[in-house]
C-alpha positions in Angstrom: -0.1 -0.1 0.2 2.8 2.5 1.1 6.1 2.5 -0.3 8.8 1.0 2.9 10.7 4.6 3.0 7.5 6.3 3.7 6.9 3.7 6.1 10.0 4.2 7.8 9.4 7.7 7.9 5.9 7.6 9.6 7.8 4.9 12.2 10.9 7.4 12.8 8.6 10.6 13.7 5.9 8.7 15.4 4.1 10.3 13.2 0.0 9.9 14.3 -1.1 8.0 11.7 -5.1 6.1 11.1 -6.1 3.1 8.3 -9.6 3.8 7.2 -10.9 0.8 5.2 -14.9 0.5 3.5 -16.0 -2.7 5.4 -19.9 -1.9 4.2 -21.0 -0.2 1.0 -24.9 0.3 -0.8 -22.7 0.3 -3.6 -24.4 3.4 -5.6 -20.6 5.1 -4.8 -17.3 4.3 -6.6 -15.9 2.9 -3.4 -16.0 -1.2 -2.3 -15.1 -3.2 0.3 -11.7 -3.6 1.1 -10.9 -0.3 -0.4 -8.5 1.9 2.2 -6.3 5.0 2.9 -4.1 5.8 5.1 -3.7 9.4 6.8 -1.0 10.7 8.7 -0.3 14.2 10.2 -3.2 16.3 8.6 -2.9 15.0 5.1 -4.0 11.6 3.0 -0.8 9.7 2.4 -2.0 6.9 0.2 -5.2 4.9 -1.3 -8.6 6.3 -2.3 -12.2 5.6 -0.5 -14.1 6.9 -3.4 -12.9 11.0 -3.5 -15.6 13.6 -3.0 -17.3 14.4 -0.2 -17.6 11.2 0.9 -13.8 11.0 1.4 -13.3 14.4 2.9 -15.9 13.4 5.7 -13.5 10.0 5.9 -10.1 12.1 6.3 -12.7 14.4 8.7 -12.8 11.4 10.9 -9.2 10.2 10.8 -8.3 13.6 11.9 -10.6 13.5 15.3 -9.5 9.6 15.9 -6.1 11.0 16.9 -7.5 13.1 19.4 -9.6 10.4 20.9 -8.3 8.0 23.6 -10.6 4.7 21.5 -8.3 2.9 18.6 -10.7 1.8 16.7 -14.1 3.2 15.4 -16.6 2.0 13.0 -18.5 4.8 11.8 -21.3 5.4 8.8 -20.5 7.7 6.4 -23.7 9.4 4.4 -23.6 10.3 0.9 -23.3 14.3 0.4 -26.1 16.5 -1.1 -25.0 15.9 -4.8 -26.3 12.9 -6.6 -22.6 12.6 -7.6 -21.4 12.1 -4.2 -21.6 8.5 -3.7 -23.6 5.9 -1.5 -23.7 5.3 2.7 -20.6 3.5 3.7 -19.5 1.9 6.9 -15.7 2.7 8.0 -13.1 1.3 10.0 -11.0 3.5 11.8 -7.8 2.8 13.0 -5.6 4.3 14.9 -1.8 3.4 14.5 0.8 3.8 17.0 4.6 4.2 15.9 5.9 4.2 19.1 5.3 0.5 20.0 8.2 -1.9 18.7 5.5 -4.9 17.9 2.7 -2.5 16.2 5.4 -1.0 14.2 6.8 -4.9 13.0 3.2 -5.9 11.9 1.7 -2.5 10.4 5.0 -2.8 8.1 4.1 -6.2 6.7 0.3 -5.4 6.4 0.7 -2.0 5.1 3.6 -3.0 3.0 2.3 -5.7 0.9 1.5 -5.3 -2.7 -1.8 -6.0 -3.0 -1.9 -4.8 -6.9 -2.4 -7.3 -9.5 1.1 -7.3 -11.6 1.1 -6.6 -14.8 4.0 -7.8 -17.1 5.3 -5.7 -20.1 7.1 -8.2 -22.9 8.8 -5.3 -24.7 10.2 -1.9 -23.7 8.5 0.0 -27.0 7.0 3.2 -27.3 3.7 2.0 -27.1 4.9 -0.4 -23.9 6.6 3.2 -22.2 3.3 4.5 -22.8 1.0 1.6 -21.4 3.2 1.5 -18.5 2.6 5.1 -17.1 -1.3 4.4 -17.7 -1.0 1.3 -15.7 0.9 2.6 -12.7 -1.7 5.5 -12.7 -4.3 2.7 -12.6 -3.3 0.7 -9.7 -0.9 -2.2 -11.1 2.7 -3.1 -10.2 4.3 -3.4 -13.7 7.6 -5.6 -14.5 9.3 -4.8 -17.9 11.2 -7.4 -19.6 13.4 -6.5 -22.7 16.6 -7.7 -23.6 17.1 -4.0 -25.2 19.3 -1.9 -22.6 19.1 1.1 -25.0 15.3 0.6 -23.9 15.8 0.0 -20.4 16.1 2.8 -18.6 14.5 3.8 -15.7 13.6 7.3 -16.1 11.7 6.1 -19.1 9.2 4.3 -16.6 7.6 5.0 -13.5 9.7 5.0 -10.3 7.9 1.7 -8.8 8.4 -0.3 -12.3 10.4 -3.4 -11.9 13.1 -4.0 -15.0 14.6 -7.6 -16.0 16.7 -7.0 -19.0 16.4 -10.5 -20.7 14.3 -12.1 -23.3 10.6 -12.6 -22.4 11.2 -16.6 -22.6 14.0 -16.4 -20.2 11.6 -14.7 -17.4 8.4 -16.9 -18.4 10.8 -19.6 -17.8 11.3 -18.6 -13.8 7.1 -19.8 -13.3 6.2 -16.7 -11.2 3.0 -15.5 -12.7 -0.3 -16.5 -10.9 -3.8 -16.1 -11.7 -4.6 -12.5 -11.1 -1.4 -11.6 -13.2 -1.7 -9.8 -16.8 0.6 -9.9 -19.8 1.0 -8.2 -22.4 2.9 -9.5 -25.5 4.9 -6.0 -27.0 8.2 -7.3 -28.4 10.2 -6.2 -31.6 10.1 -9.3 -33.7 6.8 -11.6 -34.4 9.5 -14.5 -34.2 10.1 -13.2 -30.1 6.3 -12.8 -29.7 5.4 -16.0 -30.8 7.9 -17.8 -28.7 6.6 -15.2 -25.9 3.0 -16.2 -26.8 3.9 -19.9 -26.5 5.2 -19.9 -23.2 2.2 -17.4 -21.8 -0.5 -20.1 -22.6 0.7 -22.5 -20.5 1.2 -19.9 -18.1 -1.9 -19.4 -15.3 -1.9 -15.7 -16.1 -5.2 -14.4 -16.2 -4.7 -12.0 -19.2 -2.9 -12.6 -22.0 -2.5 -9.5 -24.3 -0.7 -9.9 -27.8 -0.3 -6.4 -29.8 0.2 -6.6 -33.6 -1.9 -6.8 -37.1 -4.4 -8.9 -37.3 -2.8 -10.7 -39.9 -0.1 -11.2 -36.9 -2.6 -12.4 -34.9 -4.4 -14.9 -36.8 -0.7 -16.2 -37.7 -0.2 -16.6 -34.5 -3.4 -18.3 -33.9 -2.6 -20.7 -36.4 0.8 -22.3 -35.4 -0.6 -22.5 -31.7 -3.9 -24.2 -32.6 -1.8 -26.7 -34.1 0.5 -27.5 -30.7 -3.3 -27.1 -29.1 -2.4 -23.7 -26.9 -4.5 -21.2 -28.4 -7.5 -23.3 -27.8 -6.7 -24.0 -23.8 -6.0 -20.4 -23.8 -8.4 -19.1 -25.7 -10.3 -17.6 -23.0 -7.3 -15.4 -21.7 -6.1 -14.4 -24.9 -6.5 -10.6 -25.9 -5.5 -10.3 -29.6 -5.4 -7.8 -31.5 -4.9 -6.4 -28.2 -6.8 -3.3 -26.3 -10.5 -1.6 -26.5 -11.4 -0.4 -29.8 -11.3 3.2 -29.8 -10.2 4.1 -33.1 -6.6 4.9 -31.4 -3.9 6.0 -33.3 -0.7 7.4 -31.3 0.7 5.3 -28.5 -1.0 7.3 -25.7 -4.2 6.5 -27.3 -3.3 2.8 -27.7 -1.5 3.2 -24.0 -5.5 4.2 -22.9 -7.2 1.5 -24.8 -5.1 -1.1 -23.5 -5.4 0.0 -20.2 -9.2 0.2 -20.4 -9.3 -3.2 -21.2 -7.1 -4.3 -18.2 -9.1 -2.6 -15.8 -12.7 -4.0 -17.2 -10.9 -7.6 -17.1 -9.3 -6.8 -13.2 -12.9 -5.6 -12.8 -14.7 -8.8 -14.1 -12.2 -11.2 -12.0 -12.8 -9.3 -9.0 -16.4 -9.7 -8.9 -16.7 -13.8 -10.0 -14.2 -14.3 -6.9 
């Protein structure tokens, strides 16, 4: 939820901190059970619970809790006067005492854990670079995989991205993907992309996206169908990739791709 350096700073300064978690929602607003935010030193540190007036009520409640003796409070948040303000929420507010060593140890594990769906970008070209920035802003944990050193410069990507200077096939051979993960195949050549796709179809990844023309995709489908790989993964293969919005620029293509990722992520969460 937060960077470890931020966590260490909160501990060092024994900052008054409150974790707010949605435990119930009437479904009329954007916030859902499990959504969280962290308040400290009079401001929102990270996370969101839908924004707007509802979130401001929660931030105000966090500030109030730090002056009370109680550690935990369950609070109902009513919608604002505007229809767009969202529905009624039930929030669990918990005060965090970083002055206690055992508490700090527990909260370090809790607050620095990564709940984000992971996105593995197999290729670091100009479109993949744009995808990384848009996906980062939408809650994906991102790994970039590409053997081309000149493209794998940290300044090209969001700060939290993991960069792996190797072939996509080498990376996937480590078998680290899970059923929550997303793979986008966007390498520089067809043969390499086909090899990565072949491995990806045998992984448990939730989403396998292939960037390229319809002709390229048709060729891949024909080859992998003969190996009985396309059929077994067809529900997870998205090719061509992205939601059709007549995108032209790399930035527009990235928006169409990440929109599809968000849709698949949302559909997956409703099935769990």
